[in-house]
N, C-alpha and C positions, 0 to 999 in steps of 0.2 A: 504493500500499499504506500503509495507516494504522498507525503506530506508537504506542507509548505516550508517547514524547516528544511526537510530534505533537498527540496528544490533551491532554497536560498543556499544551502552549503554548496551543492552542485553548481550553481551560478559563480559562487564565490571561488571555488576551485577553478573553473573555467577562466574567471578573470586574472587569477593569479597566473595560470599558465599563459594566457595569452600577453600579459604584462612581460613575462620572460621573453616570449619569441618575437614581440612586436618589431624589434629592431632587425631582427634576421629575416623578416618578411619584404624587406626591401629588395626590388629587382635588380637595381644598379649595383650591388655589391659583387665584387668579384669573390670567387670561390675561397681562396686564401684569407681574405678579410673575413669573410663569413664565418670560416672555421676558427679564427681567432676570436671573434666575438662570441661564438658559440662555447669556447672553451673559457672565456673571461665570465660570461655569465652563468656556467656551471659552477666554476669555482666560488664566485661572490654569493651564490644563491644555495649552494649545497645541493644542487641536482646533478645528476648524472648527464653526460653528453647523451647517451642512449635516450634518455627521457626527453631531452630537448629535439632530437630527431624525430622521436614519436609524435610529440606536441606540433612539431611543423608539418607532419604527415597527416596528421588527424584534421588539423585547420586547414590545409589545403584541400583534402578531400570533403570534408563536412561543415567546413566554417567553424563558427564560435560553438556550436553544439558538440562538434567533435572533440572538443576540449573538456567537455563535462565528464566526471567519473561515471562509469557505468550503474546503473540501478542494480541493485542487489537485494535479495529477500532479507529481510531482518534476521540475525543469528540469535536465537535464544538459548540460554543457558539449560542445561540438562534438567527436566522437570524432577522435583523431589518425589519421592515416592509416596504414595497416598497414605502410607502408615506413619510417615516422618513425625508427627507430632505425637503419636502413641509411643514410638521408639525413644523420641526424646525426652518424654515424661513431663512432669509438671514443671520440673526446676531445669530451664535451659543452661544454668551455669554449673550443673553438676558434671563431675567426671569421675573416670574410672580410676581407682588407685591401683598402679601396676607396679608398684614398689616391690611387692612379694615377688611377682614373676621377674622382674628385671634383675634381683638380688640372687636368684637361684643359679646354681652353678652345675 
């Protein structure tokens, strides 16, 4: 399910990515200058060169929407067993004293 919060986050990430690659999209750049700029952008922003190449390709193929992270279903943690509360008992702070077991030789 896609929420407004998720959309805003995806749009924000796309804008960050676009900001990184915008200088590289200039057609008049020669390949050597583009490569040097790409290396500088990668090192200043903690992004790999491979990521910058992927962002550029995605933008050229799909425009701004190509820079958005893909939608993925929410990952939920494993469901607690139905008998969890019964197993836990009335005192959630209780513990089992294992000192006898640990001190056996």
